[in-house]
VOGU-3710 file (C-alpha; in Angstrom, 3 decimals, decimal comma):
1> mkpeptcprc> 9,562/-4,291/20,137  8,624/-5,692/16,735  4,841/-6,053/16,338  3,325/-9,505/16,008  2,368/-10,462/12,424  -1,303/-10,113/11,522  -3,622/-11,006/8,650  -3,315/-8,448/5,835  -7,018/-8,815/5,065  -8,524/-8,326/8,527
11> gravqppglw> -5,822/-7,517/11,081  -6,377/-10,586/13,251  -3,409/-12,388/14,794  -1,991/-15,203/12,652  -0,463/-18,513/13,649  3,069/-19,198/12,381  3,997/-22,176/10,191  4,293/-25,449/12,108  4,817/-29,165/11,667  1,760/-29,623/9,461
21> tsawqcdahg> 1,800/-26,490/7,324  4,345/-24,080/5,868  1,811/-21,223/5,768  0,759/-18,611/8,290  -2,872/-19,138/9,287  -5,684/-16,659/9,962  -8,755/-18,032/11,745  -10,994/-16,067/9,354  -9,099/-16,318/6,052  -6,989/-19,464/6,274
31> pvaplqgvra> -3,471/-19,449/4,786  -2,181/-15,889/4,357  1,060/-14,004/3,986  1,692/-12,111/7,257  1,453/-8,342/7,581  4,544/-7,282/9,518  3,195/-4,053/10,967  3,751/-0,400/10,181  7,301/0,949/9,833  8,197/4,488/10,831
41> pntaaldall> 8,809/7,001/8,022  12,582/7,340/7,934  15,630/6,318/5,932  16,473/3,394/8,234  13,020/1,872/7,741  13,258/2,275/3,977  16,744/0,751/3,919  15,448/-2,259/5,876  12,439/-2,689/3,596  14,067/-2,439/0,181
51> pqanvpvwip> 16,130/-5,676/0,279  12,934/-7,636/1,050  10,737/-6,072/-1,644  9,610/-8,443/-4,395  7,039/-5,905/-5,604  7,472/-2,229/-6,482  7,816/0,316/-3,695  5,778/3,017/-5,391  5,655/6,738/-4,745  4,345/9,478/-7,027
61> wplptgwvvt> 7,296/11,372/-8,447  7,474/14,225/-8,315  5,419/14,286/-5,136  2,514/16,744/-5,016  3,585/20,074/-3,539  4,080/19,850/0,206  3,621/16,064/0,396  5,939/13,735/2,316  6,354/10,004/2,982  4,673/9,047/6,269
71> gfaevgders> 5,046/5,281/6,735  5,757/1,870/5,249  4,366/-1,631/5,655  5,080/-4,994/4,036  3,409/-8,389/3,788  5,540/-11,540/3,776  8,225/-13,237/5,837  11,911/-14,118/5,649  11,259/-16,972/3,241  8,963/-15,171/0,802
81> galavavals> 10,265/-11,637/0,998  7,735/-8,810/0,733  4,808/-9,840/-1,490  3,060/-6,528/-0,872  4,383/-3,099/0,077  2,411/-0,059/1,207  3,784/3,476/1,298  1,875/6,179/3,183  1,961/9,833/2,152  0,579/13,001/3,714
91> gpnplggvge> 0,275/16,621/2,660  -2,111/19,465/1,928  -5,669/18,528/0,942  -6,628/20,585/-2,133  -9,771/21,772/-0,278  -7,969/22,576/2,970  -6,561/20,686/5,890  -4,356/17,606/5,762  -4,796/14,846/3,206  -3,430/11,329/3,340
101> avmiaedpgi> -2,803/8,630/0,752  -1,461/5,094/0,568  0,208/3,529/-2,468  0,225/-0,266/-2,528  1,782/-2,875/-4,791  0,744/-6,447/-4,074  0,522/-9,912/-5,548  -3,031/-11,086/-6,325  -4,883/-12,517/-3,337  -2,879/-10,723/-0,623
111> gigarvagle> -5,695/-8,346/0,343  -3,966/-5,360/1,937  -5,012/-3,003/-0,858  -8,682/-3,869/-0,519  -8,450/-3,526/3,264  -6,979/-0,016/3,093  -9,607/0,898/0,499  -12,392/-0,407/2,753  -13,425/-3,272/0,441  -14,147/-6,909/1,258
121> gpdpgdgfds> -11,326/-8,060/-1,029  -8,928/-9,608/-1,385  -8,738/-8,037/-4,864  -10,687/-5,228/-6,610  -13,446/-7,589/-7,787  -14,782/-8,603/-11,178  -15,740/-5,865/-13,607  -13,942/-2,969/-11,936  -12,139/-2,313/-15,244  -15,099/-2,838/-17,578
131> gppdakvrfd> -15,204/0,810/-18,645  -12,516/3,229/-19,801  -9,864/4,063/-17,184  -10,399/7,066/-14,937  -6,699/7,931/-14,717  -3,329/6,950/-16,116  0,153/7,115/-14,632  3,514/6,563/-16,255  6,496/4,513/-15,189  9,652/3,922/-17,205
141> ghemalwnld> 7,980/5,117/-20,380  4,883/2,919/-19,966  1,334/4,060/-19,252  -0,654/2,234/-16,565  -4,426/2,542/-16,383  -6,306/3,060/-13,111  -10,005/2,802/-12,321  -11,896/4,683/-9,619  -13,631/2,310/-7,193  -16,823/2,893/-5,223
151> vgkdraaytg> -15,497/2,815/-1,651  -17,785/5,180/0,273  -17,596/8,799/1,337  -14,547/8,828/3,615  -11,928/7,914/1,009  -11,236/7,581/-2,709  -9,482/4,630/-4,317  -7,951/3,885/-7,708  -6,588/0,545/-8,797  -5,132/-1,213/-11,801
161> ealahwlwlv> -2,351/-3,590/-12,823  1,302/-2,603/-12,996  4,276/-4,884/-13,674  2,112/-7,980/-13,040  1,034/-6,759/-9,586  -1,992/-4,856/-8,310  -1,428/-1,133/-7,938  -3,650/0,750/-5,478  -3,787/4,436/-4,653  -6,132/5,183/-1,744
171> fasadtgmlm> -6,854/8,739/-0,580  -8,304/9,927/2,734  -10,447/11,915/2,805  -12,354/11,482/-0,451  -11,681/15,141/-1,315  -7,958/14,410/-1,351  -8,592/12,206/-4,386  -8,661/15,413/-6,425  -4,867/15,098/-6,367  -5,148/12,219/-8,825
181> ceinslrdlr> -5,143/14,787/-11,617  -1,692/15,965/-10,428  -0,114/12,496/-10,222  1,271/11,721/-13,648  4,250/9,458/-13,001  5,562/7,007/-10,413  8,962/6,036/-9,051  9,859/2,564/-7,789  12,119/3,086/-4,776  13,749/-0,287/-5,433
191> dlrdggvale> 15,872/1,702/-7,875  17,804/2,901/-4,834  18,907/-0,626/-3,973  19,650/-1,488/-7,611  21,946/1,443/-8,295  19,408/3,757/-9,887  19,369/7,545/-9,786  19,756/8,699/-6,194  16,603/9,937/-4,537  15,964/11,149/-1,005
201> ppfgalspff> 12,209/11,169/-0,391  11,112/13,684/2,253  9,732/12,162/5,456  7,078/13,418/7,847  5,277/12,158/10,942  3,609/8,732/10,889  0,270/8,820/9,043  -2,763/8,467/11,379  -4,939/7,042/8,579  -2,296/4,456/7,705
211> sralapvtea> -1,893/3,406/11,336  -5,666/3,048/11,812  -6,199/1,215/8,537  -3,592/-1,441/9,387  -4,044/-1,610/13,165  -4,187/-5,125/14,669  -7,661/-6,396/15,484  -8,396/-8,259/18,710  -11,331/-10,493/19,538  -12,820/-7,661/21,592
221> d> -12,893/-5,491/18,444
//
C-alpha cells in the first residue's frame, strides 16, 4: 500500500488540494509540497522515481568503498513532479560499525534537507556560507562549495547550492562525516533516463536512519 503523503518539514499528515486551494496543506506549515514516503532501494524504485525528478538525483561517484544505495524519497505530486529528491546510502563508518548518509537536492523552501539534518528549516539559514567552504565536490567539470553546519552530536551535515537547487549531504553518526574528505565528485542519476553513460548503483537494505528521519508523525507523537 502506498503511504499517505506527509509534510516534508515535520512529517504530519497533509490535506490534499480541494475546491478552494490547489496546494497541499499542513496544519503546522501551511501550503507545502507533499512528501511521498520512502521508496525501497532497488532498480524498480529508481526507475519509477527518475521520470518524476525535476531536481538532481545525486549520489557520490565513485561511492566510498563498501557503500551502497539504501533508499529513495521524493517531494511533489503528479502535477509538480519531484521538487526534492533524497537518496540514502549506507556503508562502513571510518571509525567502525555502520555509517549512513543522505544526499538531498531540493528547491528552496521545501524543507526536507533541514529536517533530515535536524534543523528548524526550511533552508540552511542566513549566514551559513559567510566563511570559506569546508568542502568542495565536482559535477560535470564544475566545483560546488559546501559548508559544514552545526547540527548536534548525532550527525554531520554539509550544504550548498548546486544547479540552482539546495544540495545537502547529511551523515549519521557524526563520525561518518569523516567520509567527506573521500567524496570528490557526484553523479546525477537522471543521466540514466536521458541516455547518459550506463550506471548500475549497488543496492543494500533500507536505511534505518533514513526511515526514522522521514517517518510520519501522528498527533500522539
